[in-house]
PyMOL Python script that loads the backbone (N, CA, C, O; Angstrom):
from pymol import cmd

cmd.read_pdbstr("""\
ATOM      1  N   MET A   1     -24.047 210.936  85.513  1.00  0.00           N
ATOM      2  CA  MET A   1     -26.395 211.511  85.239  1.00  0.00           C
ATOM      3  C   MET A   1     -26.124 213.938  85.024  1.00  0.00           C
ATOM      4  O   MET A   1     -26.587 214.832  85.734  1.00  0.00           O
ATOM      5  N   LYS A   2     -25.547 213.987  84.218  1.00  0.00           N
ATOM      6  CA  LYS A   2     -25.499 216.122  84.182  1.00  0.00           C
ATOM      7  C   LYS A   2     -26.772 216.087  83.500  1.00  0.00           C
ATOM      8  O   LYS A   2     -27.428 215.558  82.603  1.00  0.00           O
ATOM      9  N   VAL A   3     -26.749 217.217  84.720  1.00  0.00           N
ATOM     10  CA  VAL A   3     -27.781 218.112  84.313  1.00  0.00           C
ATOM     11  C   VAL A   3     -27.663 219.475  83.997  1.00  0.00           C
ATOM     12  O   VAL A   3     -26.646 220.026  84.417  1.00  0.00           O
ATOM     13  N   ALA A   4     -28.625 220.282  83.225  1.00  0.00           N
ATOM     14  CA  ALA A   4     -28.241 221.590  82.496  1.00  0.00           C
ATOM     15  C   ALA A   4     -30.243 222.732  83.281  1.00  0.00           C
ATOM     16  O   ALA A   4     -31.413 222.991  83.000  1.00  0.00           O
ATOM     17  N   ILE A   5     -29.398 222.873  84.076  1.00  0.00           N
ATOM     18  CA  ILE A   5     -30.139 223.840  84.796  1.00  0.00           C
ATOM     19  C   ILE A   5     -30.376 225.811  83.763  1.00  0.00           C
ATOM     20  O   ILE A   5     -30.008 226.871  84.270  1.00  0.00           O
ATOM     21  N   VAL A   6     -31.110 225.675  82.223  1.00  0.00           N
ATOM     22  CA  VAL A   6     -31.515 227.063  82.412  1.00  0.00           C
ATOM     23  C   VAL A   6     -32.251 228.966  82.974  1.00  0.00           C
ATOM     24  O   VAL A   6     -33.218 229.242  83.683  1.00  0.00           O
ATOM     25  N   GLN A   7     -31.924 229.262  82.739  1.00  0.00           N
ATOM     26  CA  GLN A   7     -32.874 230.963  83.328  1.00  0.00           C
ATOM     27  C   GLN A   7     -32.627 231.407  82.553  1.00  0.00           C
ATOM     28  O   GLN A   7     -31.492 231.804  82.291  1.00  0.00           O
ATOM     29  N   PHE A   8     -33.724 231.530  81.793  1.00  0.00           N
ATOM     30  CA  PHE A   8     -33.353 232.561  81.232  1.00  0.00           C
ATOM     31  C   PHE A   8     -35.366 233.925  80.678  1.00  0.00           C
ATOM     32  O   PHE A   8     -36.580 233.722  80.654  1.00  0.00           O
ATOM     33  N   LYS A   9     -34.449 235.074  80.396  1.00  0.00           N
ATOM     34  CA  LYS A   9     -36.076 236.136  80.465  1.00  0.00           C
ATOM     35  C   LYS A   9     -36.305 235.824  78.521  1.00  0.00           C
ATOM     36  O   LYS A   9     -35.538 235.948  77.565  1.00  0.00           O
ATOM     37  N   ALA A  10     -38.072 235.289  78.691  1.00  0.00           N
ATOM     38  CA  ALA A  10     -38.374 234.969  77.676  1.00  0.00           C
ATOM     39  C   ALA A  10     -39.079 236.383  77.027  1.00  0.00           C
ATOM     40  O   ALA A  10     -39.489 237.384  77.616  1.00  0.00           O
ATOM     41  N   SER A  11     -39.052 236.062  75.613  1.00  0.00           N
ATOM     42  CA  SER A  11     -40.132 237.390  75.591  1.00  0.00           C
ATOM     43  C   SER A  11     -40.890 236.865  74.600  1.00  0.00           C
ATOM     44  O   SER A  11     -40.911 235.724  74.136  1.00  0.00           O
ATOM     45  N   THR A  12     -41.586 237.956  74.300  1.00  0.00           N
ATOM     46  CA  THR A  12     -42.840 237.663  74.172  1.00  0.00           C
ATOM     47  C   THR A  12     -43.809 237.423  72.697  1.00  0.00           C
ATOM     48  O   THR A  12     -44.929 237.423  72.185  1.00  0.00           O
ATOM     49  N   LYS A  13     -42.107 237.194  72.496  1.00  0.00           N
ATOM     50  CA  LYS A  13     -42.474 235.997  70.367  1.00  0.00           C
ATOM     51  C   LYS A  13     -41.573 234.862  71.020  1.00  0.00           C
ATOM     52  O   LYS A  13     -40.425 234.886  71.464  1.00  0.00           O
ATOM     53  N   LYS A  14     -42.655 233.727  70.897  1.00  0.00           N
ATOM     54  CA  LYS A  14     -42.197 232.339  71.245  1.00  0.00           C
ATOM     55  C   LYS A  14     -41.537 231.510  70.201  1.00  0.00           C
ATOM     56  O   LYS A  14     -41.232 230.327  70.354  1.00  0.00           O
ATOM     57  N   GLU A  15     -41.207 232.688  68.415  1.00  0.00           N
ATOM     58  CA  GLU A  15     -40.182 231.621  67.868  1.00  0.00           C
ATOM     59  C   GLU A  15     -38.369 231.935  68.245  1.00  0.00           C
ATOM     60  O   GLU A  15     -37.366 231.242  68.074  1.00  0.00           O
ATOM     61  N   THR A  16     -38.682 233.905  69.067  1.00  0.00           N
ATOM     62  CA  THR A  16     -37.321 233.980  69.545  1.00  0.00           C
ATOM     63  C   THR A  16     -36.908 232.872  70.429  1.00  0.00           C
ATOM     64  O   THR A  16     -35.832 232.287  70.305  1.00  0.00           O
ATOM     65  N   ASN A  17     -37.868 232.581  71.399  1.00  0.00           N
ATOM     66  CA  ASN A  17     -37.545 231.918  72.644  1.00  0.00           C
ATOM     67  C   ASN A  17     -37.246 229.971  72.240  1.00  0.00           C
ATOM     68  O   ASN A  17     -36.399 229.234  72.745  1.00  0.00           O
ATOM     69  N   LEU A  18     -38.357 229.615  71.122  1.00  0.00           N
ATOM     70  CA  LEU A  18     -37.794 228.564  71.089  1.00  0.00           C
ATOM     71  C   LEU A  18     -36.071 228.776  70.166  1.00  0.00           C
ATOM     72  O   LEU A  18     -35.010 228.154  70.194  1.00  0.00           O
ATOM     73  N   LYS A  19     -36.445 229.666  69.626  1.00  0.00           N
ATOM     74  CA  LYS A  19     -34.663 229.432  68.959  1.00  0.00           C
ATOM     75  C   LYS A  19     -33.624 230.104  70.161  1.00  0.00           C
ATOM     76  O   LYS A  19     -32.554 230.572  69.775  1.00  0.00           O
ATOM     77  N   LYS A  20     -33.875 230.130  71.235  1.00  0.00           N
ATOM     78  CA  LYS A  20     -32.584 230.537  72.393  1.00  0.00           C
ATOM     79  C   LYS A  20     -33.081 228.958  72.994  1.00  0.00           C
ATOM     80  O   LYS A  20     -32.196 228.107  73.081  1.00  0.00           O
ATOM     81  N   ILE A  21     -34.320 228.634  73.350  1.00  0.00           N
ATOM     82  CA  ILE A  21     -33.872 227.056  73.846  1.00  0.00           C
ATOM     83  C   ILE A  21     -33.163 226.117  73.019  1.00  0.00           C
ATOM     84  O   ILE A  21     -32.324 225.323  73.445  1.00  0.00           O
ATOM     85  N   ILE A  22     -33.498 226.224  71.926  1.00  0.00           N
ATOM     86  CA  ILE A  22     -33.184 224.283  70.440  1.00  0.00           C
ATOM     87  C   ILE A  22     -31.160 225.049  70.894  1.00  0.00           C
ATOM     88  O   ILE A  22     -30.165 224.358  70.673  1.00  0.00           O
ATOM     89  N   ASP A  23     -31.101 226.075  71.325  1.00  0.00           N
ATOM     90  CA  ASP A  23     -29.755 226.554  71.364  1.00  0.00           C
ATOM     91  C   ASP A  23     -28.739 226.213  72.435  1.00  0.00           C
ATOM     92  O   ASP A  23     -27.602 225.760  72.305  1.00  0.00           O
ATOM     93  N   TYR A  24     -29.585 226.617  73.793  1.00  0.00           N
ATOM     94  CA  TYR A  24     -29.178 225.803  75.454  1.00  0.00           C
ATOM     95  C   TYR A  24     -29.249 224.546  74.837  1.00  0.00           C
ATOM     96  O   TYR A  24     -28.577 224.735  73.823  1.00  0.00           O
ATOM     97  N   ILE A  25     -29.601 223.486  74.805  1.00  0.00           N
ATOM     98  CA  ILE A  25     -30.007 222.680  74.429  1.00  0.00           C
ATOM     99  C   ILE A  25     -29.103 221.708  73.461  1.00  0.00           C
ATOM    100  O   ILE A  25     -28.863 220.538  73.760  1.00  0.00           O
ATOM    101  N   THR A  26     -28.680 222.278  72.383  1.00  0.00           N
ATOM    102  CA  THR A  26     -26.732 222.036  72.045  1.00  0.00           C
ATOM    103  C   THR A  26     -26.537 222.224  72.552  1.00  0.00           C
ATOM    104  O   THR A  26     -26.796 221.417  73.445  1.00  0.00           O
ATOM    105  N   LYS A  27     -25.799 223.453  73.021  1.00  0.00           N
ATOM    106  CA  LYS A  27     -24.820 224.001  73.889  1.00  0.00           C
ATOM    107  C   LYS A  27     -25.509 222.657  75.359  1.00  0.00           C
ATOM    108  O   LYS A  27     -24.737 223.046  76.236  1.00  0.00           O
ATOM    109  N   ALA A  28     -26.098 221.843  75.862  1.00  0.00           N
ATOM    110  CA  ALA A  28     -25.673 222.076  77.460  1.00  0.00           C
ATOM    111  C   ALA A  28     -25.305 220.858  76.444  1.00  0.00           C
ATOM    112  O   ALA A  28     -24.077 220.911  76.376  1.00  0.00           O
ATOM    113  N   ALA A  29     -25.972 219.264  75.219  1.00  0.00           N
ATOM    114  CA  ALA A  29     -25.364 218.400  74.633  1.00  0.00           C
ATOM    115  C   ALA A  29     -23.791 218.207  74.270  1.00  0.00           C
ATOM    116  O   ALA A  29     -23.321 217.123  73.923  1.00  0.00           O
ATOM    117  N   GLU A  30     -23.045 219.405  74.398  1.00  0.00           N
ATOM    118  CA  GLU A  30     -22.150 219.612  73.541  1.00  0.00           C
ATOM    119  C   GLU A  30     -21.571 219.180  75.239  1.00  0.00           C
ATOM    120  O   GLU A  30     -20.736 218.279  75.312  1.00  0.00           O
ATOM    121  N   LYS A  31     -21.965 219.735  76.304  1.00  0.00           N
ATOM    122  CA  LYS A  31     -21.284 219.041  77.363  1.00  0.00           C
ATOM    123  C   LYS A  31     -21.863 218.146  78.590  1.00  0.00           C
ATOM    124  O   LYS A  31     -21.867 218.370  79.801  1.00  0.00           O
ATOM    125  N   LYS A  32     -22.278 217.212  77.941  1.00  0.00           N
ATOM    126  CA  LYS A  32     -22.381 216.837  78.195  1.00  0.00           C
ATOM    127  C   LYS A  32     -23.866 215.658  79.178  1.00  0.00           C
ATOM    128  O   LYS A  32     -24.025 214.558  79.706  1.00  0.00           O
ATOM    129  N   ALA A  33     -24.741 217.217  78.778  1.00  0.00           N
ATOM    130  CA  ALA A  33     -26.023 216.323  79.467  1.00  0.00           C
ATOM    131  C   ALA A  33     -26.927 216.011  79.363  1.00  0.00           C
ATOM    132  O   ALA A  33     -27.692 216.459  78.510  1.00  0.00           O
ATOM    133  N   THR A  34     -27.145 215.338  79.980  1.00  0.00           N
ATOM    134  CA  THR A  34     -28.644 214.354  79.222  1.00  0.00           C
ATOM    135  C   THR A  34     -29.908 214.123  79.901  1.00  0.00           C
ATOM    136  O   THR A  34     -30.675 213.159  79.901  1.00  0.00           O
ATOM    137  N   LEU A  35     -29.943 216.026  80.875  1.00  0.00           N
ATOM    138  CA  LEU A  35     -31.321 216.199  81.048  1.00  0.00           C
ATOM    139  C   LEU A  35     -31.596 218.355  81.018  1.00  0.00           C
ATOM    140  O   LEU A  35     -31.010 218.738  82.030  1.00  0.00           O
ATOM    141  N   VAL A  36     -31.946 219.075  80.594  1.00  0.00           N
ATOM    142  CA  VAL A  36     -32.376 220.154  80.885  1.00  0.00           C
ATOM    143  C   VAL A  36     -32.980 220.604  81.718  1.00  0.00           C
ATOM    144  O   VAL A  36     -34.088 220.083  81.847  1.00  0.00           O
ATOM    145  N   ALA A  37     -32.736 221.428  82.429  1.00  0.00           N
ATOM    146  CA  ALA A  37     -34.440 221.859  82.819  1.00  0.00           C
ATOM    147  C   ALA A  37     -34.824 223.243  82.567  1.00  0.00           C
ATOM    148  O   ALA A  37     -34.006 224.157  82.670  1.00  0.00           O
ATOM    149  N   PHE A  38     -36.281 223.466  82.177  1.00  0.00           N
ATOM    150  CA  PHE A  38     -36.351 225.282  81.495  1.00  0.00           C
ATOM    151  C   PHE A  38     -37.221 226.012  82.510  1.00  0.00           C
ATOM    152  O   PHE A  38     -38.116 225.405  83.099  1.00  0.00           O
ATOM    153  N   PRO A  39     -36.981 227.287  82.723  1.00  0.00           N
ATOM    154  CA  PRO A  39     -38.659 227.715  83.589  1.00  0.00           C
ATOM    155  C   PRO A  39     -39.330 227.685  83.320  1.00  0.00           C
ATOM    156  O   PRO A  39     -39.059 227.732  82.120  1.00  0.00           O
ATOM    157  N   GLU A  40     -40.994 227.590  83.403  1.00  0.00           N
ATOM    158  CA  GLU A  40     -41.533 227.851  83.912  1.00  0.00           C
ATOM    159  C   GLU A  40     -42.183 228.295  82.199  1.00  0.00           C
ATOM    160  O   GLU A  40     -42.473 227.608  81.220  1.00  0.00           O
ATOM    161  N   PHE A  41     -42.210 229.783  82.480  1.00  0.00           N
ATOM    162  CA  PHE A  41     -42.551 230.291  81.340  1.00  0.00           C
ATOM    163  C   PHE A  41     -41.425 230.350  80.592  1.00  0.00           C
ATOM    164  O   PHE A  41     -40.662 231.248  80.950  1.00  0.00           O
ATOM    165  N   MET A  42     -40.886 229.380  79.230  1.00  0.00           N
ATOM    166  CA  MET A  42     -40.275 229.313  78.690  1.00  0.00           C
ATOM    167  C   MET A  42     -41.055 229.653  77.228  1.00  0.00           C
ATOM    168  O   MET A  42     -40.285 229.858  76.289  1.00  0.00           O
ATOM    169  N   MET A  43     -42.682 229.744  76.900  1.00  0.00           N
ATOM    170  CA  MET A  43     -42.432 229.129  75.663  1.00  0.00           C
ATOM    171  C   MET A  43     -42.576 231.146  75.716  1.00  0.00           C
ATOM    172  O   MET A  43     -42.194 231.513  74.604  1.00  0.00           O
ATOM    173  N   PHE A  44     -42.841 232.000  76.296  1.00  0.00           N
ATOM    174  CA  PHE A  44     -44.187 233.176  76.216  1.00  0.00           C
ATOM    175  C   PHE A  44     -43.621 234.180  77.463  1.00  0.00           C
ATOM    176  O   PHE A  44     -44.068 233.792  78.542  1.00  0.00           O
ATOM    177  N   TYR A  45     -43.088 234.908  77.536  1.00  0.00           N
ATOM    178  CA  TYR A  45     -43.611 235.980  78.409  1.00  0.00           C
ATOM    179  C   TYR A  45     -44.783 237.292  78.065  1.00  0.00           C
ATOM    180  O   TYR A  45     -45.014 238.110  77.175  1.00  0.00           O
ATOM    181  N   THR A  46     -45.502 236.737  79.854  1.00  0.00           N
ATOM    182  CA  THR A  46     -47.009 237.262  79.419  1.00  0.00           C
ATOM    183  C   THR A  46     -46.495 238.225  80.380  1.00  0.00           C
ATOM    184  O   THR A  46     -45.405 238.227  80.952  1.00  0.00           O
ATOM    185  N   ASN A  47     -47.654 239.204  80.477  1.00  0.00           N
ATOM    186  CA  ASN A  47     -47.812 240.560  80.960  1.00  0.00           C
ATOM    187  C   ASN A  47     -48.590 240.164  82.159  1.00  0.00           C
ATOM    188  O   ASN A  47     -49.109 239.052  82.260  1.00  0.00           O
ATOM    189  N   SER A  48     -48.671 241.159  83.136  1.00  0.00           N
ATOM    190  CA  SER A  48     -50.099 241.191  84.505  1.00  0.00           C
ATOM    191  C   SER A  48     -51.370 241.092  83.285  1.00  0.00           C
ATOM    192  O   SER A  48     -52.070 240.082  83.207  1.00  0.00           O
ATOM    193  N   SER A  49     -51.575 242.400  82.265  1.00  0.00           N
ATOM    194  CA  SER A  49     -52.666 242.813  81.449  1.00  0.00           C
ATOM    195  C   SER A  49     -53.615 242.163  80.708  1.00  0.00           C
ATOM    196  O   SER A  49     -54.810 242.356  80.484  1.00  0.00           O
ATOM    197  N   GLN A  50     -52.230 240.766  80.146  1.00  0.00           N
ATOM    198  CA  GLN A  50     -53.108 239.959  79.385  1.00  0.00           C
ATOM    199  C   GLN A  50     -53.861 239.284  79.967  1.00  0.00           C
ATOM    200  O   GLN A  50     -53.396 238.702  80.948  1.00  0.00           O
ATOM    201  N   SER A  51     -55.216 239.081  79.657  1.00  0.00           N
ATOM    202  CA  SER A  51     -56.592 238.237  80.624  1.00  0.00           C
ATOM    203  C   SER A  51     -56.323 236.614  79.774  1.00  0.00           C
ATOM    204  O   SER A  51     -55.510 236.317  78.899  1.00  0.00           O
ATOM    205  N   SER A  52     -57.420 235.756  80.493  1.00  0.00           N
ATOM    206  CA  SER A  52     -57.019 234.334  80.581  1.00  0.00           C
ATOM    207  C   SER A  52     -57.286 234.112  79.026  1.00  0.00           C
ATOM    208  O   SER A  52     -56.826 233.090  78.517  1.00  0.00           O
ATOM    209  N   LYS A  53     -58.093 235.125  78.148  1.00  0.00           N
ATOM    210  CA  LYS A  53     -58.633 234.388  76.832  1.00  0.00           C
ATOM    211  C   LYS A  53     -57.683 235.139  75.938  1.00  0.00           C
ATOM    212  O   LYS A  53     -57.914 235.424  74.763  1.00  0.00           O
ATOM    213  N   GLN A  54     -56.688 235.404  76.553  1.00  0.00           N
ATOM    214  CA  GLN A  54     -55.436 235.802  75.684  1.00  0.00           C
ATOM    215  C   GLN A  54     -54.491 235.435  75.725  1.00  0.00           C
ATOM    216  O   GLN A  54     -53.614 235.689  74.899  1.00  0.00           O
ATOM    217  N   LEU A  55     -54.374 234.724  76.696  1.00  0.00           N
ATOM    218  CA  LEU A  55     -53.196 233.691  77.105  1.00  0.00           C
ATOM    219  C   LEU A  55     -53.585 232.159  77.020  1.00  0.00           C
ATOM    220  O   LEU A  55     -52.969 231.127  77.284  1.00  0.00           O
ATOM    221  N   THR A  56     -54.738 232.404  76.590  1.00  0.00           N
ATOM    222  CA  THR A  56     -55.105 230.891  75.789  1.00  0.00           C
ATOM    223  C   THR A  56     -54.851 230.625  74.762  1.00  0.00           C
ATOM    224  O   THR A  56     -54.182 229.682  74.338  1.00  0.00           O
ATOM    225  N   ASN A  57     -55.613 231.835  73.986  1.00  0.00           N
ATOM    226  CA  ASN A  57     -54.836 231.922  72.041  1.00  0.00           C
ATOM    227  C   ASN A  57     -53.435 231.573  72.147  1.00  0.00           C
ATOM    228  O   ASN A  57     -52.888 230.864  71.302  1.00  0.00           O
ATOM    229  N   LEU A  58     -52.794 232.078  73.223  1.00  0.00           N
ATOM    230  CA  LEU A  58     -51.489 232.687  72.036  1.00  0.00           C
ATOM    231  C   LEU A  58     -50.670 230.530  72.845  1.00  0.00           C
ATOM    232  O   LEU A  58     -49.856 229.804  72.274  1.00  0.00           O
ATOM    233  N   ALA A  59     -51.181 230.352  73.816  1.00  0.00           N
ATOM    234  CA  ALA A  59     -50.715 228.666  73.953  1.00  0.00           C
ATOM    235  C   ALA A  59     -50.634 227.967  73.857  1.00  0.00           C
ATOM    236  O   ALA A  59     -51.101 227.870  74.992  1.00  0.00           O
ATOM    237  N   GLU A  60     -50.397 226.632  73.475  1.00  0.00           N
ATOM    238  CA  GLU A  60     -50.251 225.303  72.090  1.00  0.00           C
ATOM    239  C   GLU A  60     -50.227 224.151  73.081  1.00  0.00           C
ATOM    240  O   GLU A  60     -49.863 224.025  74.250  1.00  0.00           O
ATOM    241  N   THR A  61     -50.957 223.059  71.804  1.00  0.00           N
ATOM    242  CA  THR A  61     -51.692 221.759  72.680  1.00  0.00           C
ATOM    243  C   THR A  61     -49.910 221.184  73.476  1.00  0.00           C
ATOM    244  O   THR A  61     -48.941 221.865  73.816  1.00  0.00           O
ATOM    245  N   ILE A  62     -50.057 220.263  73.500  1.00  0.00           N
ATOM    246  CA  ILE A  62     -48.935 219.405  73.173  1.00  0.00           C
ATOM    247  C   ILE A  62     -47.752 218.334  72.244  1.00  0.00           C
ATOM    248  O   ILE A  62     -46.712 217.675  72.244  1.00  0.00           O
ATOM    249  N   THR A  63     -48.794 218.775  71.610  1.00  0.00           N
ATOM    250  CA  THR A  63     -49.020 218.422  69.671  1.00  0.00           C
ATOM    251  C   THR A  63     -48.343 219.254  69.256  1.00  0.00           C
ATOM    252  O   THR A  63     -47.452 219.003  68.445  1.00  0.00           O
ATOM    253  N   GLY A  64     -48.656 220.783  69.826  1.00  0.00           N
ATOM    254  CA  GLY A  64     -48.445 221.807  69.078  1.00  0.00           C
ATOM    255  C   GLY A  64     -46.615 222.510  68.495  1.00  0.00           C
ATOM    256  O   GLY A  64     -45.693 221.799  68.897  1.00  0.00           O
ATOM    257  N   ASN A  65     -46.375 223.209  68.022  1.00  0.00           N
ATOM    258  CA  ASN A  65     -45.280 222.812  67.238  1.00  0.00           C
ATOM    259  C   ASN A  65     -44.115 223.579  68.276  1.00  0.00           C
ATOM    260  O   ASN A  65     -42.912 223.784  68.115  1.00  0.00           O
ATOM    261  N   PHE A  66     -44.667 223.768  68.941  1.00  0.00           N
ATOM    262  CA  PHE A  66     -43.636 224.902  70.041  1.00  0.00           C
ATOM    263  C   PHE A  66     -42.699 223.389  70.451  1.00  0.00           C
ATOM    264  O   PHE A  66     -41.608 222.930  70.113  1.00  0.00           O
ATOM    265  N   ILE A  67     -43.902 222.929  71.430  1.00  0.00           N
ATOM    266  CA  ILE A  67     -43.761 221.886  72.142  1.00  0.00           C
ATOM    267  C   ILE A  67     -42.429 220.457  71.281  1.00  0.00           C
ATOM    268  O   ILE A  67     -41.381 220.075  71.802  1.00  0.00           O
ATOM    269  N   THR A  68     -42.981 220.018  69.976  1.00  0.00           N
ATOM    270  CA  THR A  68     -42.831 219.482  69.146  1.00  0.00           C
ATOM    271  C   THR A  68     -40.743 219.894  68.943  1.00  0.00           C
ATOM    272  O   THR A  68     -39.652 219.421  69.263  1.00  0.00           O
ATOM    273  N   THR A  69     -41.280 220.929  68.288  1.00  0.00           N
ATOM    274  CA  THR A  69     -39.133 221.488  68.498  1.00  0.00           C
ATOM    275  C   THR A  69     -38.389 221.274  68.583  1.00  0.00           C
ATOM    276  O   THR A  69     -37.468 221.133  67.778  1.00  0.00           O
ATOM    277  N   ILE A  70     -38.553 221.039  70.632  1.00  0.00           N
ATOM    278  CA  ILE A  70     -37.813 220.741  71.602  1.00  0.00           C
ATOM    279  C   ILE A  70     -37.859 219.316  71.806  1.00  0.00           C
ATOM    280  O   ILE A  70     -37.121 218.803  72.647  1.00  0.00           O
ATOM    281  N   LYS A  71     -38.556 218.717  71.202  1.00  0.00           N
ATOM    282  CA  LYS A  71     -38.899 217.444  71.813  1.00  0.00           C
ATOM    283  C   LYS A  71     -38.443 216.555  70.234  1.00  0.00           C
ATOM    284  O   LYS A  71     -39.030 215.486  70.065  1.00  0.00           O
ATOM    285  N   LYS A  72     -37.822 216.827  69.559  1.00  0.00           N
ATOM    286  CA  LYS A  72     -36.806 217.089  68.039  1.00  0.00           C
ATOM    287  C   LYS A  72     -35.520 217.701  68.248  1.00  0.00           C
ATOM    288  O   LYS A  72     -34.885 218.350  67.417  1.00  0.00           O
ATOM    289  N   SER A  73     -35.265 217.491  69.181  1.00  0.00           N
ATOM    290  CA  SER A  73     -33.488 218.537  69.243  1.00  0.00           C
ATOM    291  C   SER A  73     -33.308 218.071  70.452  1.00  0.00           C
ATOM    292  O   SER A  73     -32.110 217.967  70.717  1.00  0.00           O
ATOM    293  N   ALA A  74     -34.373 217.584  71.719  1.00  0.00           N
ATOM    294  CA  ALA A  74     -33.331 217.125  72.394  1.00  0.00           C
ATOM    295  C   ALA A  74     -33.529 216.209  72.129  1.00  0.00           C
ATOM    296  O   ALA A  74     -32.694 215.486  72.673  1.00  0.00           O
ATOM    297  N   LYS A  75     -34.618 215.295  71.188  1.00  0.00           N
ATOM    298  CA  LYS A  75     -34.070 213.710  71.413  1.00  0.00           C
ATOM    299  C   LYS A  75     -32.242 213.313  70.000  1.00  0.00           C
ATOM    300  O   LYS A  75     -31.307 212.517  69.929  1.00  0.00           O
ATOM    301  N   GLU A  76     -32.864 214.684  69.122  1.00  0.00           N
ATOM    302  CA  GLU A  76     -31.729 214.610  68.434  1.00  0.00           C
ATOM    303  C   GLU A  76     -30.109 214.778  69.000  1.00  0.00           C
ATOM    304  O   GLU A  76     -29.002 214.543  68.516  1.00  0.00           O
ATOM    305  N   ASN A  77     -30.526 215.224  70.073  1.00  0.00           N
ATOM    306  CA  ASN A  77     -29.157 215.524  71.356  1.00  0.00           C
ATOM    307  C   ASN A  77     -28.837 214.932  71.962  1.00  0.00           C
ATOM    308  O   ASN A  77     -27.655 215.119  72.251  1.00  0.00           O
ATOM    309  N   HIS A  78     -29.530 213.770  72.657  1.00  0.00           N
ATOM    310  CA  HIS A  78     -29.347 212.438  73.679  1.00  0.00           C
ATOM    311  C   HIS A  78     -29.439 213.169  74.981  1.00  0.00           C
ATOM    312  O   HIS A  78     -28.637 213.052  75.907  1.00  0.00           O
ATOM    313  N   ILE A  79     -30.860 214.198  74.948  1.00  0.00           N
ATOM    314  CA  ILE A  79     -31.625 214.679  76.023  1.00  0.00           C
ATOM    315  C   ILE A  79     -32.866 214.847  76.236  1.00  0.00           C
ATOM    316  O   ILE A  79     -33.251 215.303  77.313  1.00  0.00           O
TER     317      ILE A  79
END
""", "prot")
cmd.dss("prot")
cmd.show_as("cartoon", "prot")
cmd.util.cbc("prot")
cmd.orient("prot")
């Protein structure tokens, strides 16, 4: 098993981060990785001034677009 570990500074924009993540998955697959690990704040960067309510409004469910897109890319790339 080959593992790819990704560390990147997420932006505050989910779509920007999602594009980066999909690119990392593709690159990992090209290098024959079968598992990719990402940092805990990969959906978006949050600053300390955001309230928990603001964070809740930005979050998505496990079936939301962010995770669904990552799952699809992982499946297509055999990750």
